[in-house]
Structure formats: C-alpha cells, structure tokens
C-alpha atoms as a printed R data frame, in Angstrom:
    type eleno elety resid chain resno       x       y        z
1   ATOM     1    CA   MET     A     1 -54.868 -80.123 -143.685
2   ATOM     2    CA   SER     A     2 -55.108 -76.514 -143.227
3   ATOM     3    CA   LYS     A     3 -53.235 -74.502 -140.920
4   ATOM     4    CA   MET     A     4 -55.893 -74.240 -138.329
5   ATOM     5    CA   ASP     A     5 -55.934 -77.965 -138.079
6   ATOM     6    CA   ALA     A     6 -52.553 -78.097 -137.382
7   ATOM     7    CA   ILE     A     7 -52.755 -75.949 -134.394
8   ATOM     8    CA   LYS     A     8 -51.825 -77.370 -131.232
9   ATOM     9    CA   VAL     A     9 -53.741 -76.532 -128.293
10  ATOM    10    CA   SER     A    10 -51.938 -76.724 -125.158
11  ATOM    11    CA   VAL     A    11 -53.901 -76.989 -121.975
12  ATOM    12    CA   GLU     A    12 -52.581 -76.888 -118.398
13  ATOM    13    CA   ASN     A    13 -54.551 -78.706 -115.886
14  ATOM    14    CA   ASP     A    14 -54.874 -78.106 -112.245
15  ATOM    15    CA   SER     A    15 -51.961 -80.236 -111.719
16  ATOM    16    CA   GLY     A    16 -49.771 -78.267 -113.831
17  ATOM    17    CA   GLU     A    17 -49.305 -80.892 -116.701
18  ATOM    18    CA   LYS     A    18 -49.711 -79.732 -120.141
19  ATOM    19    CA   LYS     A    19 -52.043 -81.877 -122.447
20  ATOM    20    CA   GLU     A    20 -52.185 -81.300 -126.146
21  ATOM    21    CA   THR     A    21 -55.194 -81.538 -128.157
22  ATOM    22    CA   LYS     A    22 -55.784 -81.524 -131.991
23  ATOM    23    CA   GLY     A    23 -58.681 -80.347 -133.938
24  ATOM    24    CA   ALA     A    24 -59.566 -77.228 -135.737
25  ATOM    25    CA   LYS     A    25 -61.771 -74.447 -134.493
26  ATOM    26    CA   LYS     A    26 -62.121 -76.263 -131.240
27  ATOM    27    CA   VAL     A    27 -62.153 -73.572 -128.576
28  ATOM    28    CA   VAL     A    28 -60.931 -74.548 -125.351
29  ATOM    29    CA   LYS     A    29 -61.762 -72.573 -122.327
30  ATOM    30    CA   ARG     A    30 -58.835 -72.101 -120.299
31  ATOM    31    CA   LYS     A    31 -59.801 -72.940 -117.028
32  ATOM    32    CA   LYS     A    32 -59.274 -70.381 -114.435
33  ATOM    33    CA   VAL     A    33 -56.850 -71.347 -111.932
34  ATOM    34    CA   VAL     A    34 -57.224 -69.678 -108.601
35  ATOM    35    CA   LYS     A    35 -53.848 -69.119 -107.177
36  ATOM    36    CA   LYS     A    36 -53.638 -69.647 -103.740
37  ATOM    37    CA   PRO     A    37 -51.991 -66.722 -101.847
38  ATOM    38    CA   VAL     A    38 -48.410 -67.388 -101.020
39  ATOM    39    CA   ALA     A    39 -47.407 -66.397  -97.712
40  ATOM    40    CA   LYS     A    40 -44.875 -63.729  -97.566
41  ATOM    41    CA   ALA     A    41 -41.632 -64.533  -96.268
42  ATOM    42    CA   ALA     A    42 -41.349 -63.194  -92.568
43  ATOM    43    CA   THR     A    43 -39.408 -60.122  -92.351
44  ATOM    44    CA   LYS     A    44 -36.288 -60.276  -90.113
45  ATOM    45    CA   VAL     A    45 -36.877 -57.863  -87.153
46  ATOM    46    CA   ALA     A    46 -34.071 -56.440  -85.232
47  ATOM    47    CA   PRO     A    47 -34.095 -57.991  -81.675
48  ATOM    48    CA   PRO     A    48 -34.128 -55.392  -78.701
49  ATOM    49    CA   LYS     A    49 -30.954 -54.276  -77.374
50  ATOM    50    CA   LYS     A    50 -31.300 -56.388  -74.120
51  ATOM    51    CA   GLN     A    51 -31.885 -59.311  -76.307
52  ATOM    52    CA   VAL     A    52 -28.803 -58.436  -78.242
53  ATOM    53    CA   ALA     A    53 -26.698 -58.069  -74.813
54  ATOM    54    CA   ALA     A    54 -28.191 -61.335  -73.544
55  ATOM    55    CA   GLN     A    55 -27.092 -62.900  -76.770
56  ATOM    56    CA   LYS     A    56 -23.698 -61.503  -76.353
57  ATOM    57    CA   ASP     A    57 -23.438 -62.507  -72.838
58  ATOM    58    CA   THR     A    58 -24.431 -66.256  -74.007
59  ATOM    59    CA   ALA     A    59 -22.087 -66.095  -76.963
60  ATOM    60    CA   LYS     A    60 -18.975 -66.381  -73.954
61  ATOM    61    CA   PRO     A    61 -20.271 -68.755  -71.688
62  ATOM    62    CA   ALA     A    62 -16.724 -70.156  -70.998
63  ATOM    63    CA   LYS     A    63 -15.311 -66.840  -69.547
64  ATOM    64    CA   ILE     A    64 -18.562 -65.886  -67.400
65  ATOM    65    CA   LYS     A    65 -18.263 -69.097  -65.736
66  ATOM    66    CA   ALA     A    66 -14.596 -68.450  -65.058
67  ATOM    67    CA   GLY     A    67 -15.139 -65.159  -63.665
68  ATOM    68    CA   LYS     A    68 -17.786 -66.225  -61.256
69  ATOM    69    CA   LYS     A    69 -15.723 -69.171  -60.003
70  ATOM    70    CA   GLY     A    70 -12.987 -66.317  -59.258
71  ATOM    71    CA   ILE     A    71 -15.424 -64.186  -57.306
72  ATOM    72    CA   PHE     A    72 -16.487 -67.146  -55.298
73  ATOM    73    CA   SER     A    73 -12.986 -68.143  -54.513
74  ATOM    74    CA   HIS     A    74 -12.244 -64.714  -53.274
75  ATOM    75    CA   LEU     A    75 -15.452 -64.544  -51.193
76  ATOM    76    CA   LEU     A    76 -14.255 -67.930  -49.780
77  ATOM    77    CA   VAL     A    77 -10.931 -66.660  -48.918
78  ATOM    78    CA   PHE     A    78 -12.333 -63.465  -47.204
79  ATOM    79    CA   ALA     A    79 -14.944 -65.190  -45.314
80  ATOM    80    CA   VAL     A    80 -12.344 -67.913  -43.994
81  ATOM    81    CA   THR     A    81 -10.001 -64.975  -43.311
82  ATOM    82    CA   THR     A    82 -12.681 -62.993  -41.482
83  ATOM    83    CA   ALA     A    83 -13.710 -65.990  -39.536
84  ATOM    84    CA   ILE     A    84 -10.229 -66.315  -38.186
85  ATOM    85    CA   VAL     A    85  -9.488 -62.959  -37.358
86  ATOM    86    CA   GLY     A    86 -13.018 -62.451  -35.664
87  ATOM    87    CA   GLY     A    87 -12.736 -65.696  -33.901
88  ATOM    88    CA   GLY     A    88  -9.240 -64.553  -32.350
89  ATOM    89    CA   ILE     A    89 -10.666 -61.131  -31.541
90  ATOM    90    CA   TYR     A    90 -13.825 -62.624  -30.144
91  ATOM    91    CA   TYR     A    91 -11.634 -65.154  -27.858
92  ATOM    92    CA   TRP     A    92  -9.154 -62.199  -26.900
93  ATOM    93    CA   GLN     A    93 -12.065 -59.976  -26.254
94  ATOM    94    CA   SER     A    94 -13.980 -62.845  -24.187
95  ATOM    95    CA   GLY     A    95 -11.103 -63.598  -22.012
96  ATOM    96    CA   VAL     A    96 -10.395 -59.600  -21.567
97  ATOM    97    CA   GLY     A    97 -14.293 -59.125  -20.894
98  ATOM    98    CA   GLU     A    98 -14.225 -61.932  -18.163
99  ATOM    99    CA   GLU     A    99 -11.573 -60.357  -16.448
100 ATOM   100    CA   GLY     A   100 -12.994 -56.913  -16.625
101 ATOM   101    CA   ILE     A   101 -16.314 -58.396  -15.348
102 ATOM   102    CA   ASP     A   102 -14.841 -60.299  -12.543
103 ATOM   103    CA   LYS     A   103 -12.984 -57.237  -11.415
104 ATOM   104    CA   LEU     A   104 -16.268 -55.052  -11.741
105 ATOM   105    CA   ARG     A   105 -17.806 -57.899   -9.724
106 ATOM   106    CA   LYS     A   106 -15.134 -57.685   -7.063
107 ATOM   107    CA   ASP     A   107 -15.304 -53.882   -6.841
108 ATOM   108    CA   ALA     A   108 -19.103 -54.025   -6.710
109 ATOM   109    CA   ARG     A   109 -18.897 -56.539   -3.840
110 ATOM   110    CA   ASN     A   110 -16.473 -54.734   -1.990
111 ATOM   111    CA   THR     A   111 -18.245 -51.390   -2.318
112 ATOM   112    CA   ARG     A   112 -21.397 -53.126   -1.258
113 ATOM   113    CA   ILE     A   113 -19.643 -54.727    1.939
114 ATOM   114    CA   ASN     A   114 -18.272 -50.851    2.560
115 ATOM   115    CA   LEU     A   115 -21.288 -49.593    2.322
116 ATOM   116    CA   GLU     A   116 -23.339 -51.929    4.442
117 ATOM   117    CA   SER     A   117 -20.586 -51.340    7.027
118 ATOM   118    CA   ARG     A   118 -21.016 -47.683    6.853
119 ATOM   119    CA   LEU     A   119 -24.748 -47.786    6.984
120 ATOM   120    CA   SER     A   120 -24.520 -50.299    9.806
121 ATOM   121    CA   ASP     A   121 -22.041 -47.895   11.770
122 ATOM   122    CA   ILE     A   122 -24.686 -45.020   10.833
123 ATOM   123    CA   LYS     A   123 -27.547 -47.155   12.196
124 ATOM   124    CA   ASN     A   124 -25.493 -47.955   15.651
125 ATOM   125    CA   LYS     A   125 -24.702 -44.097   15.991
126 ATOM   126    CA   LEU     A   126 -28.450 -43.151   15.389
127 ATOM   127    CA   GLN     A   127 -29.446 -45.584   17.855
128 ATOM   128    CA   GLY     A   128 -27.194 -44.511   20.441
129 ATOM   129    CA   MET     A   129 -28.380 -41.131   19.753
130 ATOM   130    CA   GLU     A   130 -31.947 -41.780   19.906
131 ATOM   131    CA   SER     A   131 -31.263 -43.570   23.296
132 ATOM   132    CA   GLU     A   132 -29.333 -40.687   24.366
133 ATOM   133    CA   ASN     A   133 -32.049 -38.254   23.061
134 ATOM   134    CA   GLU     A   134 -34.423 -40.459   25.263
135 ATOM   135    CA   GLU     A   135 -32.335 -39.990   28.134
136 ATOM   136    CA   LEU     A   136 -31.865 -36.341   27.499
137 ATOM   137    CA   LYS     A   137 -35.496 -35.991   27.362
138 ATOM   138    CA   GLU     A   138 -36.094 -37.694   30.596
139 ATOM   139    CA   THR     A   139 -33.704 -35.901   32.181
140 ATOM   140    CA   LYS     A   140 -35.248 -32.662   31.118
141 ATOM   141    CA   LYS     A   141 -38.503 -33.724   32.114
142 ATOM   142    CA   GLU     A   142 -37.237 -34.355   35.651
143 ATOM   143    CA   LEU     A   143 -35.462 -31.258   35.580
144 ATOM   144    CA   GLU     A   144 -38.531 -29.718   34.518
145 ATOM   145    CA   GLU     A   145 -40.459 -31.466   37.571
146 ATOM   146    CA   LYS     A   146 -37.933 -30.335   39.959
147 ATOM   147    CA   THR     A   147 -37.959 -26.730   38.712
148 ATOM   148    CA   THR     A   148 -41.743 -26.557   38.948
149 ATOM   149    CA   LEU     A   149 -41.204 -27.856   42.491
150 ATOM   150    CA   LEU     A   150 -38.530 -25.411   43.306
151 ATOM   151    CA   ASP     A   151 -40.128 -22.609   41.540
152 ATOM   152    CA   GLY     A   152 -41.053 -20.232   44.264
153 ATOM   153    CA   ALA     A   153 -39.115 -22.056   46.916
154 ATOM   154    CA   LEU     A   154 -36.687 -19.956   49.024
155 ATOM   155    CA   LYS     A   155 -33.572 -20.513   50.599
156 ATOM   156    CA   LYS     A   156 -32.219 -18.787   53.715
157 ATOM   157    CA   TYR     A   157 -28.751 -17.517   54.060
158 ATOM   158    CA   SER     A   158 -27.362 -16.538   57.443
159 ATOM   159    CA   ASN     A   159 -23.886 -14.799   58.151
160 ATOM   160    CA   SER     A   160 -22.716 -14.646   61.612
161 ATOM   161    CA   ASP     A   161 -19.869 -12.268   60.852
162 ATOM   162    CA   LEU     A   162 -21.919  -9.735   58.961
163 ATOM   163    CA   LYS     A   163 -24.911 -10.300   61.593
164 ATOM   164    CA   LEU     A   164 -27.565 -10.595   58.801
165 ATOM   165    CA   SER     A   165 -29.645 -12.982   57.006
166 ATOM   166    CA   PHE     A   166 -32.220 -13.254   53.991
167 ATOM   167    CA   HIS     A   167 -34.261 -15.591   52.090
168 ATOM   168    CA   TYR     A   168 -33.509 -15.956   48.409
169 ATOM   169    CA   PRO     A   169 -34.634 -18.190   45.422
170 ATOM   170    CA   VAL     A   170 -33.310 -21.713   45.969
171 ATOM   171    CA   LEU     A   171 -32.497 -21.738   42.101
172 ATOM   172    CA   PHE     A   172 -29.920 -19.012   42.669
173 ATOM   173    CA   GLY     A   173 -27.680 -21.877   44.263
174 ATOM   174    CA   ASP     A   174 -25.169 -21.285   47.144
175 ATOM   175    CA   VAL     A   175 -24.242 -17.769   48.481
176 ATOM   176    CA   ASN     A   176 -20.694 -17.220   48.774
177 ATOM   177    CA   VAL     A   177 -19.161 -14.472   50.769
178 ATOM   178    CA   GLU     A   178 -15.738 -13.148   50.959
179 ATOM   179    CA   ILE     A   179 -14.174 -11.046   53.361
180 ATOM   180    CA   LYS     A   180 -10.839  -9.516   52.668
181 ATOM   181    CA   GLU     A   181  -8.692  -7.441   54.963
182 ATOM   182    CA   THR     A   182  -5.705  -5.818   53.071
183 ATOM   183    CA   GLU     A   183  -3.518  -2.548   53.650
184 ATOM   184    CA   GLU     A   184  -6.159  -0.467   52.218
185 ATOM   185    CA   GLY     A   185  -8.718  -1.734   54.600
186 ATOM   186    CA   LYS     A   186 -11.510  -4.401   54.806
187 ATOM   187    CA   LYS     A   187 -13.866  -5.380   51.979
188 ATOM   188    CA   PHE     A   188 -16.272  -7.993   51.439
189 ATOM   189    CA   SER     A   189 -18.259  -9.135   48.371
190 ATOM   190    CA   GLY     A   190 -21.099 -11.928   47.856
191 ATOM   191    CA   THR     A   191 -22.165 -13.738   45.090
192 ATOM   192    CA   PHE     A   192 -24.736 -16.443   43.966
193 ATOM   193    CA   SER     A   193 -23.574 -19.639   42.307
194 ATOM   194    CA   GLU     A   194 -26.515 -20.021   40.014
195 ATOM   195    CA   ASN     A   195 -27.101 -16.404   39.294
196 ATOM   196    CA   ASP     A   196 -24.095 -14.105   38.551
197 ATOM   197    CA   GLN     A   197 -26.266 -11.278   37.633
198 ATOM   198    CA   LEU     A   198 -26.839 -10.653   41.326
199 ATOM   199    CA   VAL     A   199 -24.190  -9.257   43.399
200 ATOM   200    CA   PHE     A   200 -23.544  -7.598   46.963
201 ATOM   201    CA   GLY     A   201 -20.812  -6.093   48.833
202 ATOM   202    CA   GLY     A   202 -19.560  -3.338   51.132
203 ATOM   203    CA   VAL     A   203 -16.638  -1.489   52.452
204 ATOM   204    CA   GLY     A   204 -15.206  -0.751   55.818
205 ATOM   205    CA   ASP     A   205 -15.468   2.709   57.145
206 ATOM   206    CA   GLU     A   206 -11.473   3.249   56.922
207 ATOM   207    CA   TYR     A   207 -11.395   1.797   53.438
208 ATOM   208    CA   LEU     A   208  -8.890   3.917   51.300
209 ATOM   209    CA   THR     A   209 -10.505   5.563   48.171
210 ATOM   210    CA   ALA     A   210  -7.447   4.666   45.931
211 ATOM   211    CA   SER     A   211  -8.191   1.230   46.337
212 ATOM   212    CA   SER     A   212 -11.910   1.567   45.028
213 ATOM   213    CA   SER     A   213 -12.592  -0.712   41.925
214 ATOM   214    CA   MET     A   214 -13.935   1.197   38.780
215 ATOM   215    CA   ASN     A   215 -16.419  -1.898   38.404
216 ATOM   216    CA   ASP     A   216 -19.554  -1.818   40.424
217 ATOM   217    CA   GLN     A   217 -18.440   1.189   42.277
218 ATOM   218    CA   PHE     A   218 -21.983   1.271   43.724
219 ATOM   219    CA   LEU     A   219 -20.682  -1.619   46.271
220 ATOM   220    CA   ASP     A   220 -18.199   0.917   47.737
221 ATOM   221    CA   THR     A   221 -20.672   1.577   50.236
222 ATOM   222    CA   ARG     A   222 -21.216   1.889   53.955
223 ATOM   223    CA   GLY     A   223 -24.909   1.887   53.690
224 ATOM   224    CA   PHE     A   224 -27.127   5.105   53.770
225 ATOM   225    CA   LYS     A   225 -27.795   7.824   56.187
226 ATOM   226    CA   GLU     A   226 -31.181   9.280   57.060
227 ATOM   227    CA   LYS     A   227 -31.367  12.987   57.922
228 ATOM   228    CA   SER     A   228 -34.456  15.515   58.093
229 ATOM   229    CA   GLY     A   229 -36.530  13.042   56.103
230 ATOM   230    CA   LYS     A   230 -33.942  12.551   53.435
231 ATOM   231    CA   TYR     A   231 -31.666   9.816   52.383
232 ATOM   232    CA   PHE     A   232 -27.987   9.934   51.652
233 ATOM   233    CA   TYR     A   233 -25.926   7.423   50.163
234 ATOM   234    CA   LYS     A   234 -22.865   6.721   52.198
235 ATOM   235    CA   THR     A   235 -19.671   6.064   49.996
236 ATOM   236    CA   ILE     A   236 -15.747   6.401   50.618
237 ATOM   237    CA   HIS     A   237 -15.860   8.903   47.678
238 ATOM   238    CA   GLY     A   238 -17.509  11.512   49.894
239 ATOM   239    CA   SER     A   239 -18.900  12.866   53.328
240 ATOM   240    CA   ASP     A   240 -21.989  11.037   54.555
241 ATOM   241    CA   THR     A   241 -24.485  13.657   53.298
242 ATOM   242    CA   GLU     A   242 -22.839  14.781   50.103
243 ATOM   243    CA   TYR     A   243 -24.961  12.414   47.794
244 ATOM   244    CA   GLU     A   244 -28.591  12.678   48.224
245 ATOM   245    CA   ILE     A   245 -30.674   9.871   46.904
246 ATOM   246    CA   GLU     A   246 -34.639   9.600   46.196
247 ATOM   247    CA   PRO     A   247 -35.235   5.760   45.987
248 ATOM   248    CA   MET     A   248 -37.720   4.520   43.782
249 ATOM   249    CA   ARG     A   249 -39.156   2.218   46.830
250 ATOM   250    CA   VAL     A   250 -38.422   2.134   50.659
251 ATOM   251    CA   VAL     A   251 -38.998  -1.625   51.583
252 ATOM   252    CA   SER     A   252 -39.387  -2.600   54.936
253 ATOM   253    CA   THR     A   253 -37.409  -5.446   56.258
254 ATOM   254    CA   ILE     A   254 -37.922  -7.418   59.486
255 ATOM   255    CA   ASN     A   255 -36.288  -4.904   61.595
256 ATOM   256    CA   ASP     A   256 -35.407  -1.842   59.309
257 ATOM   257    CA   VAL     A   257 -35.939  -0.637   55.865
258 ATOM   258    CA   ALA     A   258 -33.877  -1.056   52.442
259 ATOM   259    CA   LEU     A   259 -33.725   1.443   49.743
260 ATOM   260    CA   MET     A   260 -34.189   0.251   46.216
261 ATOM   261    CA   LEU     A   261 -32.919   2.622   43.467
262 ATOM   262    CA   ASN     A   262 -31.874   3.125   39.882
263 ATOM   263    CA   LYS     A   263 -29.510   5.580   38.455
264 ATOM   264    CA   ASP     A   264 -32.217   8.387   38.325
265 ATOM   265    CA   GLY     A   265 -32.206   8.119   42.223
266 ATOM   266    CA   PHE     A   266 -29.279  10.242   42.885
267 ATOM   267    CA   VAL     A   267 -29.989  13.954   43.257
268 ATOM   268    CA   ALA     A   268 -27.316  15.688   41.558
269 ATOM   269    CA   GLU     A   269 -26.358  19.234   40.695
270 ATOM   270    CA   ALA     A   270 -26.869  20.515   37.187
271 ATOM   271    CA   ASP     A   271 -23.202  19.752   36.350
272 ATOM   272    CA   GLU     A   272 -22.771  16.290   38.072
273 ATOM   273    CA   ALA     A   273 -24.192  13.026   36.651
274 ATOM   274    CA   TRP     A   274 -22.254  10.575   38.904
275 ATOM   275    CA   ASP     A   275 -24.463   7.201   39.277
276 ATOM   276    CA   PHE     A   276 -21.452   5.218   40.488
277 ATOM   277    CA   GLY     A   277 -21.534   2.797   37.679
278 ATOM   278    CA   LEU     A   278 -25.226   1.937   38.438
279 ATOM   279    CA   GLY     A   279 -26.193   2.309   34.949
280 ATOM   280    CA   GLN     A   280 -29.381   0.317   33.838
281 ATOM   281    CA   ASN     A   281 -29.141  -1.883   36.848
282 ATOM   282    CA   ILE     A   282 -31.288  -1.809   40.013
283 ATOM   283    CA   GLY     A   283 -29.246  -0.984   43.427
284 ATOM   284    CA   THR     A   284 -30.376  -1.431   46.948
285 ATOM   285    CA   LEU     A   285 -28.877   0.134   50.355
286 ATOM   286    CA   VAL     A   286 -28.936  -2.018   53.537
287 ATOM   287    CA   ASN     A   287 -27.702  -0.690   56.856
288 ATOM   288    CA   LEU     A   288 -25.766  -3.218   59.217
289 ATOM   289    CA   GLU     A   289 -24.905  -3.398   62.806
290 ATOM   290    CA   HIS     A   290 -21.475  -4.368   62.405
291 ATOM   291    CA   ASP     A   291 -18.321  -3.087   64.013
292 ATOM   292    CA   ASP     A   292 -16.312  -2.971   60.662
293 ATOM   293    CA   PHE     A   293 -19.256  -2.540   58.278
294 ATOM   294    CA   SER     A   294 -22.000   0.007   58.640
295 ATOM   295    CA   GLY     A   295 -23.665  -1.241   55.530
296 ATOM   296    CA   LEU     A   296 -23.914  -3.182   52.084
297 ATOM   297    CA   ALA     A   297 -25.333  -2.639   48.616
298 ATOM   298    CA   PHE     A   298 -26.986  -4.994   46.124
299 ATOM   299    CA   ILE     A   299 -27.064  -4.934   42.301
300 ATOM   300    CA   ASN     A   300 -29.521  -6.739   40.502
301 ATOM   301    CA   LYS     A   301 -28.016  -6.785   36.754
302 ATOM   302    CA   ASN     A   302 -31.115  -8.745   35.175
303 ATOM   303    CA   THR     A   303 -34.562  -7.943   36.061
304 ATOM   304    CA   ALA     A   304 -35.765 -10.565   33.577
305 ATOM   305    CA   LYS     A   305 -34.142 -13.323   35.689
306 ATOM   306    CA   PHE     A   306 -34.982 -11.692   39.108
307 ATOM   307    CA   PRO     A   307 -38.050  -9.658   38.579
308 ATOM   308    CA   LEU     A   308 -38.364  -6.613   40.735
309 ATOM   309    CA   ALA     A   309 -41.720  -8.377   42.743
310 ATOM   310    CA   ASP     A   310 -39.359 -11.209   43.630
311 ATOM   311    CA   TYR     A   311 -36.272  -9.083   44.419
312 ATOM   312    CA   GLU     A   312 -38.497  -6.840   46.723
313 ATOM   313    CA   GLU     A   313 -39.739 -10.200   48.633
314 ATOM   314    CA   MET     A   314 -35.821 -10.894   49.106
315 ATOM   315    CA   LEU     A   315 -35.441  -7.332   50.605
316 ATOM   316    CA   LYS     A   316 -38.498  -7.905   53.090
317 ATOM   317    CA   SER     A   317 -36.706 -10.972   54.563
318 ATOM   318    CA   PHE     A   318 -33.649  -9.096   55.744
319 ATOM   319    CA   GLU     A   319 -33.059  -9.332   59.484
320 ATOM   320    CA   ILE     A   320 -30.144  -7.515   61.061
321 ATOM   321    CA   LYS     A   321 -28.961  -9.296   64.321
C-alpha cells in the first residue's frame, strides 16, 4: 500500500466527534462549522456612590439598630420629663390663673357696683336738678308775670315830718328816710330798698360846713332860690346866690317846680369847675315848706334803670304840704 492509502482522514462532525476514514485520494470536504457567537462576559460596572454608601450602611446592620434604639430611648426620656415638668407647670399656672381670674372677677364686680352706685347718685342729682330747674322756671315765669303787671305801677310815698309826698315805681321797693340831729345840725337822707342808684336828702339851715361829706355833696343842699328869672343852688358851702345854675329841665309839680340838671348846669367862672360831685349823674332840686329843711336834692345814678321820662313823671307827682 502506498503512502497515500495510508493517510487517515480525520473528520470532525457537528457534535465534535472525530471519525477516521481510510482510502486514498478521497477528498473529504470539511463541513463548514458555523460557530455560534459566544456572549461576552458582562463587564463589571462600578456601582454609584450612593449605592456604595447604601451597601456600606447595609454592611453594618447591628450598629445602626443599636443607634436608633438609643435615640428612641433618649426621646422617650425627654418626652416623659417634658410631660411631668409641663404638667406641673400647667397645674401651678392653672391654680394661679384661677386665683387671678377670681380676683379680677371680684375687682370687676366691685368696680361695676361702685360705678352703678355713682351713676345712681348722679341720676338722682340730675333728677333733683331737673326738678329744681323746673321750679326755677315756674318761679321765673311767675315773677315775669308779676313784673309785667307791676311794670308801670306806681306806689305813693308820704312823709308828714318832711311834709311831702310823691309817686315812684313800685319795683323800687320801700322808701326809707333817716333824719339825724347831731351837734353839727340836722340832716336827712332817703333810699329805696330795691334801687340803690336813686337817693335823696338835704340839710338844715344851721348845718356846719365842716360836717359835710365828700360823697354826694350835691345832697348837702337847702333847695334852690329864684331871683330875677335866674336859679341858684342853695348849699352850705356858700351864699344863697353864689352858685347859679341853668337846669336842663324845669318840671312842674303839683304845687311848685323841680329843677333837673347835670354837671354842665352849673354856671361857673372860667377858673371854677365845681359840680358838687354830681359827675355823670342827674340831679334835681326841690323846695320844701319845712321849719328845719327848706329843700332837698335827688340824685339818679342810673338812667338805664330809671329812665329820664319815668324820672320826670315821679317829679311831677311831688306835692308839698
């Protein structure tokens, strides 16, 4: 046998087994084996840091559990302590708060009682004032009605010692006349109880000049003297014809005349300005038929209260007996 015949052919089948075939010159086609692709081994990828950290945390489970247990214990102790302390404080505050509230209630009640009492007193006073006010209104109304009735009403005054009489407004009250007899001489003065702005008076013929008062000197008179159609003011400070006067009005009385004048009624020399204290007042001179008093003077200090027209009406009613 030749060498060619002795060649062994080794064939590998699909299963991987080898078969030997004998024969010369026999060409055996090698069956093409299609190799299945082998999956590449998965490469290991480094896990993320968080995963690594998680893995590290999971690596020590015993320690973590122990730590949580300790924290819970502390929290429990803290909670119990807080509850005890807080409960004590709450209890103390509740007691103190109740006492404070009771005190506030008592104070508020006392304040309310005091306020109600004061309001009641004020109310009573106001009611009393209202009643009094009503009474005053009624009184005022009555007085106004009486004043209306009395307005213009006249009252007669008579004096037998001075031998005179006249009518005056009833609203002036009563006439009070005082006659004095002293070492200096005799003097009289008259006033009205409800009008102190109207006065009258006179002096005796023998009254001393030194005793004359500086107030209302115009009342230190003995009347007036008429001579040759002129009027003179008779006073203790000079002769009967020393002080000439020019009356602003000559008023006819029942049986004589009365001279009404002001401070400008005195006729004086250039260097004289003596008005006997009459000033802004209105004066009147009246003659009397009396053994001790030959005349008197009136002074009206308030013409608003006693207007000149009414004043003149009073003078017209003079009657010398």
